[in-house]
C-alpha positions as CSV (number, residue, x, y, z in Angstrom):
1,M,14.6,-20.8,47.9
2,V,16.3,-22.0,44.7
3,Y,19.5,-20.3,43.7
4,M,21.0,-20.2,40.2
5,S,24.7,-19.9,39.5
6,L,25.8,-16.9,37.3
7,A,26.8,-19.3,34.6
8,G,23.4,-21.0,34.7
9,W,21.6,-17.6,34.7
10,K,23.6,-16.5,31.6
11,L,22.8,-19.7,29.8
12,K,19.1,-19.2,30.6
13,V,19.2,-15.6,29.3
14,Y,21.0,-16.6,26.1
15,R,18.6,-19.5,25.5
16,E,15.6,-17.1,25.9
17,F,17.2,-14.5,23.6
18,F,17.9,-17.2,21.0
19,E,14.4,-18.6,21.1
20,R,12.9,-15.1,20.8
21,G,15.1,-14.4,17.8
22,F,14.2,-17.8,16.3
23,E,10.5,-17.0,16.6
24,T,10.8,-13.6,15.0
25,M,13.0,-14.8,12.1
26,R,11.1,-14.8,8.9
27,R,12.1,-17.6,6.5
28,I,11.5,-16.8,2.9
29,L,11.3,-19.2,0.0
30,L,11.8,-17.3,-3.2
31,I,10.3,-18.6,-6.4
32,G,12.1,-17.4,-9.5
33,A,15.7,-16.2,-10.0
34,G,15.0,-13.7,-12.7
35,T,15.1,-9.9,-12.5
36,M,12.4,-9.5,-9.8
37,G,13.7,-12.5,-7.9
38,M,17.1,-10.8,-7.8
39,E,15.6,-7.5,-6.7
40,H,13.6,-9.1,-3.9
41,A,16.5,-11.3,-2.7
42,A,18.9,-8.4,-2.5
43,H,16.5,-6.5,-0.1
44,Y,15.8,-9.6,2.0
45,Y,19.5,-10.2,2.5
46,S,19.8,-6.6,3.8
47,M,17.0,-7.0,6.4
48,E,17.4,-8.1,10.0
49,D,15.5,-11.2,11.2
50,V,14.9,-12.3,7.6
51,H,16.5,-15.5,6.1
52,V,16.1,-16.5,2.5
53,V,16.1,-20.2,3.1
54,G,15.7,-21.3,-0.5
55,I,15.3,-20.3,-4.1
56,V,13.3,-22.4,-6.5
57,D,14.5,-22.3,-10.1
58,V,15.7,-24.9,-12.6
59,R,18.4,-22.4,-13.7
60,T,20.9,-23.3,-11.0
61,E,23.6,-21.0,-12.3
62,Q,21.3,-18.1,-12.3
63,A,20.1,-18.8,-8.8
64,Q,23.7,-19.1,-7.6
65,K,24.4,-15.6,-8.9
66,I,21.7,-14.3,-6.6
67,I,22.8,-16.3,-3.6
68,G,26.5,-15.4,-3.7
69,Q,27.9,-16.2,-0.2
70,H,24.6,-16.4,1.5
71,D,23.3,-19.5,3.2
72,T,20.5,-20.2,0.8
73,K,19.7,-23.5,-0.8
74,I,18.6,-24.0,-4.4
75,F,15.6,-26.2,-5.3
76,S,14.2,-27.3,-8.6
77,S,10.6,-27.4,-7.4
78,V,8.4,-26.1,-4.6
79,E,7.7,-29.7,-3.5
80,E,11.4,-30.4,-3.1
81,A,11.8,-27.2,-1.0
82,V,8.8,-27.9,1.3
83,E,10.1,-31.5,1.8
84,Q,13.6,-30.5,2.7
85,L,13.3,-27.2,4.5
86,E,12.4,-27.3,8.2
87,K,10.1,-24.3,8.1
88,I,8.9,-21.7,5.5
89,D,7.1,-18.6,6.7
90,V,6.6,-16.8,3.3
91,V,6.7,-17.9,-0.3
92,D,7.7,-14.9,-2.5
93,I,6.6,-15.5,-6.1
94,C,8.7,-13.7,-8.8
95,V,7.9,-15.8,-11.9
96,P,6.2,-14.8,-15.1
97,T,2.6,-13.7,-14.9
98,F,1.1,-16.9,-16.4
99,L,2.8,-19.0,-13.7
100,H,1.5,-17.0,-10.7
101,K,-1.6,-19.1,-10.2
102,E,0.3,-22.4,-10.1
103,Y,2.7,-21.3,-7.4
104,V,0.1,-19.3,-5.3
105,L,-2.1,-22.4,-5.1
106,K,0.9,-24.6,-4.2
107,A,2.0,-22.3,-1.4
108,A,-1.6,-21.8,0.0
109,D,-2.1,-25.6,-0.1
110,N,0.9,-25.9,2.2
111,G,-0.5,-23.3,4.5
112,I,2.2,-20.8,3.8
113,D,1.7,-17.0,3.5
114,I,2.4,-15.5,0.1
115,I,3.9,-12.4,-1.5
116,C,3.2,-12.4,-5.3
117,E,4.5,-9.9,-7.9
118,K,2.0,-8.0,-9.9
119,P,-0.2,-8.6,-11.8
120,L,-1.9,-11.1,-9.5
121,A,-2.7,-13.4,-12.5
122,Y,-3.1,-13.7,-16.2
123,T,-6.9,-13.8,-16.1
124,L,-9.6,-12.4,-13.8
125,Q,-11.0,-15.9,-13.3
126,D,-7.6,-17.1,-12.1
127,A,-7.2,-14.1,-9.8
128,R,-10.5,-14.8,-8.1
129,E,-9.7,-18.5,-7.7
130,M,-6.4,-17.6,-6.1
131,I,-7.9,-15.1,-3.7
132,D,-10.7,-17.5,-2.7
133,F,-8.3,-20.4,-2.2
134,C,-6.0,-18.4,0.0
135,K,-9.0,-17.4,2.2
136,E,-10.1,-21.1,2.3
137,K,-6.6,-22.1,3.4
138,Q,-6.4,-19.1,5.8
139,V,-3.2,-17.8,4.4
140,R,-2.4,-14.2,3.6
141,L,-1.8,-13.0,0.1
142,F,0.1,-9.8,-0.7
143,V,0.5,-8.5,-4.2
144,G,3.5,-6.3,-5.3
145,H,2.0,-3.1,-6.6
146,V,5.1,-1.3,-5.7
147,V,4.2,2.1,-7.1
148,R,2.2,2.8,-4.0
149,F,5.6,2.8,-2.2
150,F,7.3,5.3,-4.5
151,P,7.4,8.6,-2.5
152,Q,6.7,10.6,-5.6
153,Y,3.5,8.8,-6.3
154,A,2.5,8.8,-2.6
155,Q,3.2,12.5,-2.4
156,A,1.1,13.3,-5.4
157,R,-1.8,11.3,-4.0
158,E,-1.6,13.2,-0.7
159,L,-1.6,16.6,-2.6
160,V,-4.6,15.6,-4.7
161,I,-6.6,14.2,-1.7
162,N,-5.8,17.3,0.4
163,G,-7.3,19.5,-2.4
164,T,-4.0,21.3,-3.1
165,I,-5.0,22.0,-6.7
166,G,-8.7,21.8,-6.3
167,D,-11.1,19.5,-8.2
168,I,-9.2,17.3,-10.7
169,G,-10.4,17.2,-14.3
170,I,-7.8,15.4,-16.4
171,V,-4.9,13.1,-15.4
172,R,-2.1,11.8,-17.7
173,T,0.3,9.0,-16.8
174,K,3.0,7.3,-18.9
175,R,5.3,4.4,-18.2
176,G,7.6,2.3,-20.2
177,G,10.9,1.8,-22.2
178,N,12.2,-1.0,-24.4
179,F,10.7,-4.4,-24.8
180,P,11.5,-6.6,-21.8
181,A,13.7,-9.6,-22.4
182,G,11.9,-12.2,-20.2
183,W,12.6,-15.9,-19.7
184,S,11.9,-17.7,-23.0
185,D,10.7,-14.4,-24.4
186,W,7.4,-14.9,-22.7
187,Y,6.4,-11.2,-22.9
188,A,6.1,-11.7,-26.7
189,D,3.6,-14.5,-26.3
190,Q,0.0,-13.2,-26.0
191,S,-1.1,-16.5,-24.4
192,K,1.3,-15.8,-21.5
193,S,1.5,-12.0,-21.2
194,G,-1.1,-9.3,-21.4
195,G,1.4,-6.9,-22.9
196,V,1.8,-3.3,-21.7
197,I,-1.8,-3.2,-20.5
198,L,-1.6,-6.1,-18.0
199,D,2.1,-6.4,-17.3
200,L,3.1,-2.7,-17.2
201,I,0.5,0.0,-16.8
202,I,-1.6,-2.0,-14.4
203,H,0.8,-0.1,-12.0
204,D,-0.9,3.1,-13.0
205,F,-4.4,1.6,-12.9
206,D,-3.8,0.6,-9.3
207,F,-2.3,4.0,-8.5
208,L,-5.1,6.0,-10.0
209,R,-7.8,3.8,-8.4
210,W,-6.0,4.3,-5.1
211,I,-6.7,8.0,-5.5
212,F,-10.0,8.2,-7.4
213,G,-11.8,5.0,-6.5
214,D,-14.0,2.9,-8.8
215,V,-13.9,3.1,-12.6
216,E,-17.0,3.5,-14.8
217,R,-15.7,3.1,-18.4
218,V,-12.5,2.1,-20.2
219,Y,-11.5,2.6,-23.8
220,A,-8.1,1.5,-25.3
221,K,-6.2,1.7,-28.5
222,G,-2.8,0.0,-29.1
223,L,-0.5,-2.1,-31.1
224,A,-1.1,-5.5,-29.6
225,E,-3.6,-6.7,-32.3
226,R,-1.1,-5.8,-35.0
227,K,1.3,-8.3,-33.6
228,L,4.5,-6.3,-34.3
229,E,7.6,-8.2,-33.1
230,H,8.9,-7.0,-29.8
231,L,7.0,-3.7,-29.9
232,D,3.9,-2.8,-27.9
233,Y,2.1,0.4,-27.1
234,A,-1.3,1.3,-25.6
235,L,-3.2,4.4,-24.7
236,V,-6.1,3.8,-22.3
237,T,-8.7,6.3,-21.4
238,V,-10.2,5.6,-18.0
239,T,-13.3,7.4,-16.8
240,F,-13.9,7.2,-13.0
241,K,-17.3,7.4,-11.3
242,S,-16.1,10.7,-9.8
243,G,-16.0,12.2,-13.3
244,V,-12.2,12.3,-13.5
245,I,-10.8,11.2,-16.8
246,A,-7.3,9.7,-17.0
247,H,-5.2,9.0,-20.1
248,V,-2.8,6.1,-19.3
249,E,0.0,5.5,-21.7
250,G,2.2,2.4,-21.8
251,T,5.1,1.7,-24.1
252,W,7.6,-1.0,-24.9
253,A,8.8,0.9,-28.0
254,H,11.3,3.3,-26.4
255,Q,14.9,2.8,-25.3
256,T,15.0,4.4,-21.9
257,F,12.6,3.5,-19.1
258,S,10.7,6.4,-17.6
259,S,7.5,7.2,-15.8
260,Q,5.5,10.4,-15.8
261,F,2.3,11.8,-14.4
262,E,0.3,15.0,-14.6
263,F,-2.8,16.0,-12.5
264,A,-4.7,19.0,-13.8
265,G,-6.9,20.7,-11.2
266,K,-9.0,23.8,-11.0
267,S,-6.2,25.7,-9.3
268,G,-3.0,24.1,-10.5
269,I,-1.0,21.2,-11.8
270,I,1.0,18.5,-10.2
271,E,3.5,16.8,-12.4
272,Y,6.4,14.4,-12.3
273,D,8.9,13.1,-14.9
274,S,11.5,10.5,-13.8
275,L,13.8,11.7,-16.6
276,K,14.1,15.2,-15.0
277,E,16.0,16.2,-11.9
278,E,13.0,17.7,-10.1
279,P,11.0,15.3,-7.9
280,V,7.3,16.4,-7.9
281,L,6.5,19.8,-9.3
282,L,3.5,21.7,-7.9
283,S,2.3,24.7,-10.0
284,V,-0.5,26.7,-8.2
285,R,-2.5,29.2,-10.2
286,Q,-2.1,32.6,-8.6
287,S,-4.8,35.3,-8.6
288,N,-2.6,37.5,-10.8
289,E,-2.3,34.6,-13.3
290,R,1.4,34.1,-12.7
291,K,2.6,30.6,-13.6
292,D,5.5,30.1,-11.2
293,G,6.5,26.5,-10.4
294,V,7.4,25.4,-6.9
295,A,9.3,22.2,-6.4
296,V,8.0,20.2,-3.4
297,P,11.0,19.3,-1.2
298,Q,11.9,15.7,-0.9
299,S,14.5,13.9,1.1
300,P,16.9,11.4,-0.5
301,L,15.6,7.9,-0.3
302,K,17.2,5.7,2.4
303,K,15.3,2.7,1.3
304,S,14.3,1.4,-2.1
305,P,10.5,1.3,-2.7
306,Y,10.9,-2.4,-3.1
307,Y,12.6,-2.7,0.3
308,S,9.8,-0.6,1.8
309,E,7.1,-2.8,0.2
310,L,8.6,-6.1,1.3
311,E,9.3,-4.7,4.8
312,H,5.7,-3.5,5.0
313,F,4.3,-6.9,4.0
314,L,6.4,-8.7,6.6
315,H,5.3,-6.2,9.2
316,C,1.7,-6.8,8.3
317,L,2.2,-10.6,8.7
318,K,3.7,-10.0,12.2
319,T,1.0,-7.6,13.3
320,N,-2.0,-8.9,11.3
321,E,-2.5,-5.3,10.0
322,T,-4.2,-4.7,6.6
323,P,-1.6,-3.9,4.0
324,L,-1.4,-0.7,2.0
325,V,-2.4,-2.7,-1.1
326,T,-4.7,-5.7,-0.6
327,A,-5.3,-8.8,-2.8
328,E,-8.7,-7.2,-3.6
329,D,-7.0,-4.0,-4.7
330,A,-4.9,-6.1,-7.0
331,Y,-8.0,-7.8,-8.4
332,K,-9.6,-4.4,-9.0
333,A,-6.6,-3.2,-11.0
334,M,-6.9,-6.4,-13.1
335,E,-10.5,-5.5,-13.8
336,I,-9.4,-2.3,-15.4
337,S,-6.7,-4.1,-17.4
338,A,-9.2,-6.8,-18.5
339,A,-11.6,-4.0,-19.6
340,A,-8.8,-2.3,-21.6
341,L,-7.8,-5.6,-23.3
342,Q,-11.5,-6.2,-24.2
343,S,-11.8,-2.7,-25.6
344,L,-8.6,-3.2,-27.6
345,Q,-10.0,-6.3,-29.2
346,T,-13.5,-4.9,-29.9
347,G,-12.7,-1.3,-30.7
348,V,-15.4,0.0,-28.4
349,P,-15.5,1.3,-24.8
350,V,-16.1,-1.2,-22.1
351,V,-18.4,-0.3,-19.2
352,L,-17.7,-1.9,-15.8
353,N,-20.7,-3.1,-13.8
354,G,-22.5,-0.9,-11.3
355,E,-20.3,-1.9,-8.4
356,G,-17.0,-1.1,-10.1
357,G,-16.6,-4.8,-10.9
358,E,-15.9,-6.9,-14.0
359,P,-16.4,-5.6,-17.5
360,V,-19.9,-6.1,-19.0
């Protein structure tokens, strides 16, 4: 029989505990020190078993503001980070839309799982190449369509799916505020940004498709073709195969950011306005035609939707579960945006192919 001293036993327990913790620790390499990079970093820093090992950005001072007192290194390129860091579990991409493809392919080529901010890419072709390359390299690709993690939107979806207000006829959504001040003013460059249609209301396209499924036809009107400096607006009518019609409004012509939605059904209305104090308002038509509104109770948020989203993605990496929003979901949302942009240019409705696929 072999005996172990108390000191030896403690050392063994501590070593095993350390090794287990080391294995569960997720090492994040953040690409981009802009607004979304700052948002993601703040949530990672508040998570257990997550370490932001590096930030890639040529703007050293900006990256340093995000890091603060945390043990995170700054790199000028992905290549430099991969070479110097011992291990990277996830590359989180928070750079402008037109740069997504470059960094997704670099991360996948190094066999590293990826979280990428929405939209997945600038063009449908790029998005498909990115998805296929990640599959080839056997890395997971998560896309940040965070609206699915907002409780107001998730709650509205549940009410609709449960038939709370009967069959839905018309839906209206709106999102926007002032024109975003991006790095090098890239939002104002149509060769880099798809404007409100691709870089803003794609959130609502994804949200509505999450509820109603595939889209049949898209028609859009807006300001993009008029090339007004630092102003953009679009109104997109989306007809779903189910027969539901949605009017999706996006604006970069207002001062205060807000988001709204309204679902009109046979027996009532579900509405939400971020500028009002009420969360989600459910109005059910009574038999005596009264029009009382009942506020659906909602608990105060303990976690930001961005925190919940990132936590969910990391959990899916650990368990190999299918995420709430997949890369294919992100591609489908891009198809709607691409159809809207095509309609905006041609002035005519765009029909998506029979399988809910690319514009034809």
